[in-house]
N, C-alpha and C positions, 0 to 999 in steps of 0.2 A: 315245233313242227308237229302236225298231227296227221296220221295216216289212218284212213278208215276203209274197211272192206265190208263186203256183204257177208251175212251170216253163212250163206251156202258156199262161199269160197273157202275151200279147205287148205289152200296153199297160196298165200298172198306174199309175193316177193316185190320188194321195192329196191331200186337202184338210185343212188344219189351221186351226181357228179358235178364238178365245177361249182361247188358252193362258195359264195363270196360274201365277205363281211365288209361293210362300208361304215365310215363314221357319219352318223346322221347329225349329231351335234355334240359339242364338248360340254361336259358337265363341270361347272365351276364349284370348287370346294372352298367356300369362304367362311372364315371364322373358326372358332373352336367348337367342340362338342358341348351341348347343353347338359342339363341335369339328367341323371339316370332315370329312365322311365320304367325300368325293370324293378318291380317291387321285390324285396327279399333277396337281393343279389349278394348280400354280405354273409348269408348263412348263419346269422346270429340267433335265429329262432328255430326250435325243433328239438327232438330228443337227442341224447348223446350218441345213440347208435341209430343207424337208419338214415332217413332223408331229412334234409333241412326243410323247414316250412316253406310252402310255395313251389316245391319241386317234386317231380315224379320221374320214374324210370320207364323206359320202353325196352322191350324184349324181356323174356322170362328170367334168365339167369343174370345175376349181378354180383360183383365182388363185394367184400365187406366194406361198409360205409360207416364212418364215425365222424362226429363233430368234436373237434378239439379246441380248447381255448388257446389263443395265441400267446397268452401270458396273463398274470394277475390283472384283472380289470380291463383286459383287452378283448377285442372281438374274437369270434370263433371262425374256424376254417373247416372245410370238408376234407377228410382223408379218405382216399379211395385205395383199397388194398389191391394187390395183384389178383387178376381174375379175368373173366371173359369180357369181350367187347360189349358195351352197353351204352344206352343213351340217357343222359340227364337232361330233362326238359322242364322248362317253366310251365306251371300248371295253367295259368290264365293267359289268353292271347292279349297282346298289347295293341292299343289303337295307334295307328301311325298315319302319316300324311303321304298320299300317293305322289311319286316323283321326288321324294326327299332322300337324302343320304343320311345313313346312320352309322355310328361306330359301335361295333361289338367288341368288348374286351373282357379279359379275366386275368387274375394273377395265379401263378402256379410255381411249384417247386417239386423236385423229385424226378422220376422218369416215367414218361408216358407219351403216347401219341394222342393228341386231342384235336378233334375236328370241330370247329365252331361253325354253326349255320343257323338260319332262321327261315322257317316255312312262311311264305306269304299266304295270307288267308283272306277269304271274302265270305260275307254272309250268304246263305242259301235259303231260298223260299221253300225248298223241298226237304232239307235236312235241318235238324235242330242245331247241329254243330257247324262251325264255319268250314269251308272247303279249301283245300290247297289250290292255289291258282298260278303258281309259277315255280321257278327254280329256287331252291333254298340257298344257293350261292355259298357252298361250303369252302372252308379253307383249313388245311391241315397244319398243325403246329407240333413241332418236336420239342418236348420238354426233357431236359437232361442236365439238371444242375441242382446244387444244394440250396442256393438262396432264392428268394422270391423274385420272379420276373413277370412283367406285364406283357401279355400277348394281345394284339389288337388287329382289327381289319375293318374295312368299310363294307357296308351293305347298302344296296340301292333298291328302293321300292318301285321298280319299274313295271311289274306285271300288271296287266289290266285288272281293274276291279279290286285291287288290293286295298283293304282298309285296316287289316290287322296283321300281326306277325307273332309267331311262337318261336322264341330263341331256344336253342338246345346245344348240348355238347356231346359228341360221340367220343367215348373214352376207352383206351386200352392202356391200363397201368402196367408199369414195369415191375421187376421183382420186389422192390421196396415200396412200391406204391407211389402215389402222387397226392400232393395237397393242392386244393383249389379254393380260391376266395375271390370276393369282390367282382362278381360278374356284372357287367354293365351293358346297357343298350341305350345309346344317346344320340339324339338328332344333331347333325353337324350343321353349323351356321346359325345357331341360336343367338 
């Protein structure tokens, strides 16, 4: 919903009542999720301290970030120490198909509140970077265990003009921190 007012209107009030939602059509989820289209979701590349390759943070302050090996000859995972709320976002937008369903997942252990979301994006002829064109469809996950657990949710590319998406995680780590690995964004029904 968009509400627009004239620049000279100094006090714009809007009242909304009797809002109704109706099912337009049911979306069928057929088949399993395809391959991970999110490059560098395993956090195997990057320095030992700081960010894994292919990832960036949003907001100024961030907790300590370290890449740890899972064991001799095994992949690495990201350890997020206790600290302020911050966003861990994939650096490059992913090209997606409009109207398709995607599964976003990650593995975690420790204590944290992690919100997974993906900004739908569309190219703009006015700006060099793509613009957000819809709701990121966030979902909050409560992590509170010693062993690895996979968290997943579905994401639907329904916003008009969506051609790309930027997956991200909003993280608030608990006192001992949280370990994160294997972030995936996969098309369902491949």
